[in-house]
N, C-alpha and C positions, 0 to 999 in steps of 0.2 A: 232685680229682674233676672229672669232665666237667660242664660247665654245661648247663642248659636255659634258653636265653636268658641272663639274668644271674644265674641261681641254680645252686647246686651240685647235682649229681645225688645226692640223698638219696631214700629211699623216700617220705617225705611229699611232696617236690616232684615226684617221678615219678608218684606216685598222682594228685596234683592235675592234672598235665599231661595224663595219659591221660584223666582224667575230663572235663576241659574240651574235649578234642579227640576225644571218644569217637565222635561221628558220623563224623568223617573216618577214624578207625581202622576203624570198621565198614564204610565204603565200601571201604577198602583190603582188608579181609578178604574181601569179596565179589569184588573184582577178582582177588585171588590165587586164590580158589576157582574162578573162571572159567577161568583159564589154567593153574593148577597144582593140580589136584584130588587127586592120588594120596595125599598125606598126610592130607587130610581124609577120604577114603574109608577109609584105614587106621585112623583114629581110630574110625570107626563100626563097624569089624569087631572091635575089641578087646572080648572078652566074658569074663566070669569065672564063667559058669554060672548055675545057678538055686539059690535057697534057698526053703525052705518055712517060712512063719510063720502060725501058727494055721490050718493046713490050706490056705493059699493059696500058690501058687507065684509067687515074685517073681524076675524076670530081672534079673541084675546085669551091667552093661556100663560101659565107661569113659564113654560119653555120658550114661548115667543118673547115674553118680557125679558128673559135672560139673554136671548139672542139680540134684542134691541139694545140692552145694556152693553154688550160686547161692541156693537157697532158704534154706539154713542161714545164710548171710551176711545175707540180707534180714531174717531174724528177729533176728539179732544186732545189726543196725543200728537197731532200733526204740528210740526213746526212751521209757522207762517213764513219765516225767513227762507226756509228751504223751498217752499212752494214757488217763490218768486223766481227761482232759477230754473224751473221746469221748462220755461219757454226756450231756453238754450238747448234743450234736448228733445225737441219735438219729433225729429226724424227717428231717433232711436226709440223714443217712447211709443210712437205710432207702430213701428215695426214690432216692438215687444208685445203690444196689445193684440196685434194681428196674429203673431205667432202663438200667443197664449190660447187663442181659439183654434187656429188651423192645425197646429202640430198634434194636439190630442185627438182631433178628428181623424187625421191620417193614421195615427198609431192605433186607435180603436178600430178603424176600418180593417187594418191588417190583422189585428188580433181576432176580430170577429170571423174572418175567413179561416184562421187557424182553429178557432173554436168549433167550426163545423165538423172537425175530426174528433171532438171530445165525445166520450161514450155516453154522457148524460146531457142532452140538449137543454133540460131545465136549468141545470147548474150553469151552463154556458150563458143562458139568458140572464140569470141573476148577476153574473160577473159583468156582462155588458151594461145592464142598467146601473149597477153600482159605479162602474167606470164613467158612465154618462153623467151621473150626479157629481162625481169629482170634477170632471172636465168642464162642466157647465157653470161651476161656481166662480165668483170673482177671485182675484188673487188674495192670498191670506195676508191679513194685517201683520202677522208675526214675521213676515218676510222682511219688514222694515227693521225689526229688532235684530235679526240676523245680519242684515246689510250694515247696520250701524256697528255691530260688534266686529265685523270683518273689514271696517274702514271703507265700505262701499259708498257710492254716490247716493246719499239719502234723498236728495231731491228726485232723482230718477225712480228710486224705490217707492217713494210716497206717491209719485205721479202714476205709476203702474197700479198701485192699490186703489187710489182715489178714482181714476177714470174707469177701471174695470168694475168698480162698485157702482158708480153712477150709471154706467151703461148696462148694468146687469138686468134691469127689467126688460130690455130689448134683446140682449145677447143670449141670456139663459134660456128663455122659451124657444128661441130660434135654434139653439144647440140641441135642445131636447127633440125638436122635430127632425133635425138632421139625423140624430142617433136613432130615432124611431124608424127611419127608413132602413136601418141595418138590422132591426130586431124582427122576431117572428110576429105574427098577427096579434097574439095576445099581449105581448110586451110592447108592441108598437102603441097599443091603446094605453098601456101603463105610462109610457113616456109622454104621450100626448096629454094624459091627465096631469102629469107633472108640469108640463108646459102651461096648461091652463091654470093650475093652482099657483105655480111659481111665476106668474106673470107680473104685470105692473103693480097689482094690488098688494101681493105678498112681499115681493122684493122691494117695492117702492116704500111701503109702510114700515117694514121691519128691518131693512138693510140700508137703503139709501137715506130715508128721512132721519133716522137716528144719527147716521154719520154726518149729515149736513148740520144737524142740531149741535152735535159736539164741535164741529168745525166753526160754527157761528159763535159759540161761547168762547172758543179759542181766540177769535178775533176781538171780542169785546171785553173779556176779563183781563185785568193786568197780569203780566207775566210772572210777577213776584208771587201773587196769590196762587196761580196755577202751579208754580214750581213747588210751593209748600204742600199743595194737595196731591201732587203727582204720585208720590209713593203709595198713598192710600188708594188712588185710582188704579194703579198697576196691580196692587194686591187684590182689589175687588175683581179686576179683569181676570187675573189668574184663577181665582176661586170660582168665578162664574164659568170660565172655560172648563174647569175640571168637573163642575157639577153637571154641565151640559153633556160632556162626554160620558160621564158615569151614567146619567139618566138614559141617554140614547143607546149606550152599549148594553144596558140591562135588558133590552128587547131581544138582542141576537146572541150575545155571548153565552148565556146559560144554556141555550139549546145546543150551541156548538160544543160545549163541554159535556153535556148529557149525552149527546149523540154525535161523537166526533167523526168527522168525515175528512180524514187526513189528506187524501188526494185533492179534494176541493180546496182545502185551506192552503196546501202547498202551491197549487196552480194559481190561486188568487193572489198569494203573496208574490210569486214570480211575476205575474202580469202587472200588479200594481207597482211593484218596484221598478219594472221596466218602464212604465209610464212616467214615473217620477224621474228616473235617470235620463229618459229621453228629453224631458223638459229642461233639465239642467244642461244636458249636452247641446240641445238646440240653442239655448241662450249663449253658450260658449261659441258655437258656430256663428251666431248672429253678431256677436261682439267682434269676431274676426272679420266678418263681412263689412261691418261699419268701421273697423279699425279703431275701436274704442280703447280708452285707457283701462287700467285694472279696476278702479272703483266702479266704472260703468259696467264692466263685465261681471263683477261680483253682484251688483244690484239686479242685473238682468237674470243671472242664474237663480237667485233666490225668488225673483218674481215669477219666472216661468216654471219653476219646479215646485212651488208651494201654492196650494189652493185653500180657499176658505171652507174647510170641511165641516166646521161647526154649523154653518148654514145648510150644507148638504145633508148632514145627519138629522137636523131638525125637520127639514122638508121630507126626508125619507120616513121619519118616525110619524109624521102627520098623515102622509098620503099612502105609505106603503107598509103600514103596520102588519099587514097579513103576509108580507114577504120579508121576514127578518133576515134572511141570508143576503139580501141586497145590501144591507148595512155593513157586511163583513169587508168588502173591498174599500169602503169609505174609512172604516176604522183602521184597517191595515195601512192605507195610504197616509192617514194622519200620523201614524208612527213612523213609517218609512221616510216621509218628507223631512221630519226632524232629524232622523239619523243621517240622511244624506246631507242635509244642511250643516249638521255638526261636522261631518267629514270635510265638506268644502271649507268650513271655517278653520279647521285644523290645518289644512293644506295651505290656505292663504296666509294664515298666521305664521306658519313655519317659513314660508317663502319670504314674507315680510321681514322676519327676524334674520334670515340669511342675507338679505339685501342691505340691511343696515350696516354701517361701519362697525367692524369688530364682531359681526354676527356669525362669522364662519368659525 
């Protein structure tokens, strides 16, 4: 078998390799989307029609099936033993969920006031709607992996992801309406359309339901069987994530390369990085307020700083295909959040090494 470094090419080794280098694979997927978008655009056009469930029409496409797969695997990866200890963290958990909604709203409100000074009002609105899509999404499932790698409180991390996902059919449309009040008349309508599309039907069927199905299988299937299958599941999850990001980036990045708008890209990068860093900083402040230990602080930081941008990109590609620039803030945030998460991991890892006996 072919080696990866000094290891044989097995599914567990390949899964671990992709997981540890996911950020570089993600950057590569964006680069391919920028220069070779046809396959990504083709993935977006594959549709399997509509189905009606309880009087509601649900659109079925390859992109949505891939999104459902991501959420199903996220539910399947939850450790039941960790869920049982969530009840001991209800105060911090509730505060974290509230901050995950309120802090981005405050940040985007301030940014929107500053964007009134920007020379291109259309670009300002694109940034606002893109940030709204980031802020309105549930907490990213990948935050649990970062928390685990940094010796965080996995129960708290899982609770933040699980409850933000379960409540997303209520919270996400509400957030879109709040952000709509900050936008111009045209983009207020755009955000209201997002609220209508991303309501209980979309988020309930493609985000919450697959997550709960994965969780129910976790309850019923013996742990030994799941442990054997988990490397395959993690590899599939990574590949699906990369395909989704490649497909969605194929809509906006080629145009950004063909007609580069440097000031727009720089401004968007600064603002999205600011939102991400604000989330991490707010979590640090919240942990100080509750006087939590280091594991809780780490989990809060990853939870409040990382959002499920895969869902945001899918929603944008379905509803806002005629506004490709709106996807740029989502794509940049997806990259920035992993870079910031990696920096937090390095700092916590270094501090942990120093605190160990003989670590100095």
